[in-house]
C-alpha positions as CSV (number, residue, x, y, z in Angstrom):
1,M,5.7,27.2,-7.9
2,P,4.8,25.2,-10.2
3,H,7.1,21.8,-10.8
4,K,8.0,22.9,-14.4
5,L,8.7,26.4,-13.3
6,L,10.8,24.9,-10.4
7,R,12.7,22.9,-12.9
8,M,13.5,25.5,-15.3
9,H,14.8,28.0,-12.5
10,R,16.9,25.3,-11.2
11,T,18.7,24.2,-14.3
12,G,19.1,28.0,-15.4
13,A,21.0,28.9,-12.3
14,A,23.2,25.8,-12.7
15,R,23.7,27.1,-16.1
16,A,24.6,30.5,-14.7
17,G,26.9,29.4,-12.4
18,E,25.3,29.6,-9.4
19,V,25.8,27.4,-6.2
20,R,23.0,25.5,-5.1
21,P,22.6,22.0,-3.6
22,V,22.8,18.7,-5.3
23,M,19.2,16.9,-4.4
24,L,18.5,13.3,-3.9
25,A,15.8,11.3,-2.8
26,I,15.3,7.9,-1.7
27,A,11.8,7.2,-1.4
28,G,10.1,3.8,-0.2
29,D,7.6,2.2,2.4
30,S,8.4,1.5,6.3
31,A,11.6,-0.3,6.7
32,A,12.2,-0.5,2.8
33,G,16.0,0.2,3.9
34,K,15.9,4.0,3.1
35,T,18.1,5.0,6.3
36,T,20.8,2.2,5.5
37,I,21.3,3.6,2.3
38,T,21.6,7.3,3.3
39,S,23.6,7.0,6.1
40,G,26.5,5.4,4.0
41,L,26.2,8.0,1.3
42,V,26.5,10.6,4.3
43,R,29.7,9.0,5.7
44,A,31.0,8.3,2.2
45,L,30.7,12.3,1.4
46,G,31.4,13.5,4.9
47,A,29.0,15.5,6.9
48,D,30.4,18.7,6.2
49,R,29.2,18.0,2.4
50,C,25.9,16.5,2.9
51,T,22.9,17.1,4.5
52,A,20.0,14.9,5.3
53,V,16.4,15.5,5.6
54,C,13.5,12.7,6.6
55,V,10.5,14.0,5.3
56,D,8.6,11.9,7.4
57,D,8.9,14.9,10.0
58,Y,6.4,16.5,8.3
59,H,3.5,14.6,10.0
60,R,1.0,16.3,11.2
61,Y,-0.1,14.1,14.5
62,D,2.2,12.5,17.0
63,R,1.3,8.6,17.7
64,A,-1.1,9.1,20.4
65,E,-3.2,11.2,18.3
66,R,-3.0,8.9,15.4
67,K,-4.9,6.1,17.0
68,N,-7.9,7.7,16.8
69,L,-7.6,8.8,12.8
70,P,-9.3,6.9,10.6
71,F,-6.1,6.6,8.2
72,T,-2.2,6.3,9.1
73,A,1.5,7.8,8.6
74,L,1.5,6.9,5.3
75,H,-1.9,8.8,4.1
76,P,-1.0,12.4,2.5
77,D,-3.6,13.7,4.9
78,C,-1.5,12.7,8.2
79,N,1.5,15.1,7.0
80,Y,2.0,18.7,5.9
81,I,2.3,18.0,2.4
82,E,2.1,21.9,1.4
83,I,4.8,22.5,4.3
84,M,7.2,19.8,2.5
85,E,6.7,20.7,-0.9
86,Q,7.7,24.6,0.0
87,Q,10.6,23.5,2.6
88,L,12.0,21.2,-0.5
89,Q,11.9,24.2,-3.1
90,L,14.0,26.3,-0.4
91,L,16.8,23.6,0.2
92,A,16.7,23.0,-3.8
93,T,17.3,27.0,-4.1
94,G,19.9,27.2,-1.5
95,H,18.0,28.4,1.5
96,P,17.8,27.2,4.7
97,V,14.4,26.2,6.6
98,L,13.0,25.5,10.0
99,K,12.2,21.9,9.6
100,P,9.5,20.1,11.8
101,V,10.8,16.7,13.7
102,Y,9.3,13.5,14.4
103,D,10.9,11.4,17.2
104,H,10.3,7.6,16.0
105,H,11.1,6.2,18.9
106,T,9.0,8.1,21.1
107,G,6.5,9.0,18.7
108,A,6.4,12.4,19.6
109,L,6.5,16.0,17.6
110,T,9.6,17.9,19.1
111,R,11.5,21.3,18.8
112,P,11.7,22.0,15.3
113,E,15.5,21.9,13.6
114,Y,17.2,24.8,11.7
115,I,18.7,23.1,8.3
116,E,20.8,24.5,6.0
117,P,21.3,23.1,2.5
118,R,25.2,21.7,2.1
119,E,26.6,20.6,-1.2
120,F,24.5,17.7,-1.4
121,V,21.5,17.0,0.3
122,I,19.5,13.8,0.7
123,V,15.9,13.2,1.3
124,E,14.5,10.3,2.4
125,G,11.1,9.0,3.6
126,L,7.7,7.8,2.8
127,L,6.3,10.4,0.7
128,P,9.2,12.8,-1.3
129,L,8.1,11.9,-4.4
130,H,4.4,12.2,-3.9
131,T,3.7,15.3,-5.8
132,K,5.0,16.6,-9.1
133,L,6.3,19.9,-7.2
134,A,8.2,18.0,-4.8
135,A,9.9,15.8,-7.5
136,A,11.0,18.5,-9.1
137,C,13.3,19.5,-6.6
138,F,15.5,16.6,-7.0
139,D,18.6,15.8,-9.7
140,V,18.3,12.2,-8.8
141,T,15.5,10.2,-7.7
142,V,15.3,6.3,-6.0
143,Y,12.6,4.3,-5.3
144,L,13.5,1.0,-2.8
145,N,11.5,-1.6,-3.8
146,P,12.0,-4.7,-1.4
147,P,9.7,-7.8,-1.9
148,E,7.0,-7.1,0.9
149,E,7.7,-10.6,3.3
150,I,11.0,-9.3,3.6
151,R,10.3,-5.7,4.4
152,R,8.0,-7.0,6.8
153,E,10.6,-8.8,8.4
154,W,13.1,-5.8,8.7
155,K,9.9,-4.1,10.2
156,I,9.4,-6.4,12.7
157,K,12.8,-6.5,13.6
158,R,13.3,-2.6,13.7
159,D,10.3,-2.0,15.6
160,T,10.2,-4.5,18.0
161,G,13.8,-3.8,19.0
162,Q,14.0,0.2,18.9
163,R,10.3,1.3,18.8
164,G,9.0,-0.7,21.7
165,Y,6.5,-2.7,19.7
166,T,5.4,-6.1,19.9
167,P,5.7,-8.5,16.8
168,D,1.6,-8.9,16.8
169,Q,1.4,-5.0,17.0
170,V,3.6,-4.7,14.0
171,L,2.2,-7.1,12.1
172,A,-1.5,-5.5,12.8
173,E,-0.3,-2.0,12.0
174,L,1.3,-3.5,8.7
175,D,-2.2,-4.9,7.6
176,R,-3.7,-1.5,8.4
177,R,-1.6,0.6,6.1
178,E,-1.6,-1.9,3.2
179,P,-4.3,0.1,1.3
180,E,-2.3,3.4,1.6
181,S,0.8,1.6,1.0
182,E,-1.0,0.6,-2.4
183,A,-2.4,3.8,-3.1
184,Y,0.5,6.5,-1.9
185,I,3.7,5.0,-1.2
186,R,4.2,2.4,-4.4
187,P,3.4,5.1,-7.1
188,Q,6.0,7.0,-6.5
189,R,8.1,4.4,-8.3
190,R,7.2,5.7,-11.6
191,H,9.3,9.4,-10.8
192,A,12.1,7.0,-9.9
193,D,15.4,7.5,-11.9
194,V,16.9,4.1,-10.2
195,V,14.7,1.4,-8.8
196,V,16.0,-0.8,-6.5
197,R,15.2,-4.5,-5.0
198,F,17.1,-6.2,-2.6
199,A,15.9,-9.7,-2.3
200,P,17.2,-13.5,-2.6
201,V,18.1,-15.0,-5.8
202,E,15.4,-16.9,-7.1
203,Q,16.0,-20.8,-7.3
204,R,18.9,-20.3,-5.2
205,N,19.7,-22.1,-1.9
206,D,21.9,-19.7,-0.6
207,P,23.1,-20.8,3.4
208,P,21.5,-18.4,6.1
209,G,23.5,-15.3,6.5
210,T,24.2,-14.5,2.7
211,P,23.7,-11.1,2.1
212,L,20.7,-10.3,-0.7
213,S,21.0,-9.7,-4.0
214,A,20.9,-6.3,-5.4
215,E,18.7,-5.3,-8.9
216,L,19.2,-2.0,-9.7
217,L,17.0,-0.7,-12.9
218,L,18.8,2.2,-14.5
219,R,16.2,4.4,-16.1
220,P,17.5,6.5,-19.2
221,T,16.0,9.5,-17.4
222,I,19.4,10.2,-16.5
223,R,22.9,9.5,-17.9
224,H,24.1,6.2,-15.8
225,P,27.9,5.1,-16.3
226,D,28.5,2.9,-19.3
227,L,29.1,-0.8,-17.4
228,S,28.8,-2.5,-20.7
229,G,32.7,-3.4,-20.7
230,V,33.0,-3.5,-17.1
231,I,31.4,-6.8,-16.2
232,P,33.4,-10.0,-17.8
233,E,31.1,-12.2,-20.1
234,G,29.9,-15.2,-18.5
235,C,30.5,-13.6,-15.1
236,Q,28.0,-15.5,-12.5
237,S,28.0,-13.1,-9.8
238,M,26.7,-10.2,-11.3
239,H,25.5,-9.0,-15.2
240,L,23.8,-6.1,-16.9
241,K,20.8,-6.8,-19.4
242,L,18.3,-4.9,-21.2
243,T,14.9,-5.9,-19.9
244,R,11.2,-4.1,-19.9
245,D,10.0,-1.9,-17.1
246,T,6.4,-2.6,-15.7
247,D,5.4,0.2,-18.1
248,G,6.6,-2.1,-21.4
249,R,9.7,0.3,-21.8
250,P,13.1,-0.8,-21.9
251,V,15.4,-0.4,-18.9
252,D,19.0,-1.4,-18.0
253,A,18.9,-3.6,-15.0
254,L,22.0,-4.1,-13.5
255,H,22.4,-7.4,-10.8
256,V,24.6,-7.7,-8.3
257,H,24.3,-11.3,-6.1
258,G,24.7,-11.0,-2.7
259,Y,27.2,-13.9,-3.2
260,A,29.5,-11.5,-5.2
261,P,33.0,-12.4,-4.4
262,R,34.7,-9.3,-3.3
263,E,37.2,-9.2,-6.0
264,D,34.2,-9.4,-8.8
265,S,32.6,-6.3,-7.2
266,R,35.4,-4.5,-6.2
267,T,36.0,-4.3,-10.2
268,L,33.1,-2.9,-10.6
269,E,33.3,-0.4,-8.3
270,K,36.5,0.8,-9.6
271,A,35.5,1.4,-13.2
272,I,32.2,3.3,-12.0
273,W,34.8,5.6,-9.7
274,A,37.3,5.7,-12.6
275,D,34.2,7.0,-14.9
276,L,34.2,10.0,-12.2
277,G,37.9,10.8,-12.1
278,E,37.9,11.7,-8.7
279,G,41.7,10.2,-8.5
280,T,40.7,9.1,-4.8
281,E,40.3,5.5,-3.4
282,V,37.1,4.0,-3.7
283,P,35.1,4.9,-0.2
284,P,36.0,1.5,1.8
285,F,33.2,1.2,4.6
286,L,30.7,1.3,1.4
287,G,28.0,-1.8,2.3
288,E,28.6,-2.4,5.6
289,L,25.7,-3.7,7.8
290,D,25.1,-4.0,11.1
291,E,27.6,-6.3,13.4
292,G,30.3,-5.4,11.1
293,Q,28.7,-7.6,8.1
294,R,29.5,-6.2,4.7
295,S,26.9,-6.7,1.8
296,E,28.7,-6.1,-2.0
297,S,25.1,-5.5,-3.6
298,L,24.7,-2.6,-0.8
299,A,28.4,-1.0,-1.8
300,V,27.3,-1.2,-5.5
301,T,23.9,0.5,-5.0
302,Q,25.7,3.1,-2.8
303,L,28.2,3.8,-5.0
304,L,26.3,4.2,-8.2
305,L,24.5,7.0,-6.4
306,L,27.3,8.6,-5.3
307,Y,28.2,8.6,-8.8
308,H,25.1,10.2,-9.8
309,L,25.3,12.8,-6.7
310,I,29.3,14.0,-8.1
311,E,28.3,13.7,-11.8
312,A,25.3,16.6,-10.6
313,A,27.4,18.4,-8.8
314,R,29.8,19.0,-12.0
């Protein structure tokens, strides 16, 4: 189905009162933080209301086969893009799929999995916004854009700790993937309603262990909550300003610093949640990291995405 026709079909179905899932895409390079954000959203919504899908499962080749190929897992030719598009369309229109499964720990392709779309479907991975047809399946789109040096640190930590690689192997693979990251992963940023960048605050010497700050570019492609009167004037730990995107267009930029006191972020979270009129408490476990740590910037990011999911469901 052409991407414009798919958008018209989904919009018409919603207006006619047909039940269909709300679709969220979280795109980004390897180890950009996609799974961390997704797991928090699934926990907040509840597994009974939310289906999570990783489009990296559409790899054509297992890890051993890829060693002899002239491209990496980031290249579209290394993935069944057409099948991904087809199954995203089915999920977006409320139909189940038999999805392939790629085991990231062993690098093997395993038994396919029967997936039924629930009220919310969160799709994360390397290439969910690679084509216009894939992007048309989503109500809300996100691109994670951490600085490369931080993403490399995250990837080394993950791949050595969970996937059996040595640091030198990870670095060599990162260098090999760089041309394809530039060609296929980063261009997906232009399809995102929200661009998220976790990074240290420039020109600050925060102590070791300080959570990263977040910059969220809120593009006018969807309606964001009105935060203009929520953040107190002169607040140092978070602020909202009008800036220019990479294409020169105006965009709102929400900054939440890693050192933000809990009371500051709590005020912002309550305001976002109140705008929804849910009548319940803000989910308390947003922003949780490994080993019991908490990040206020991650909590605000996850809550903003929750806002968009629940708002779209209406």
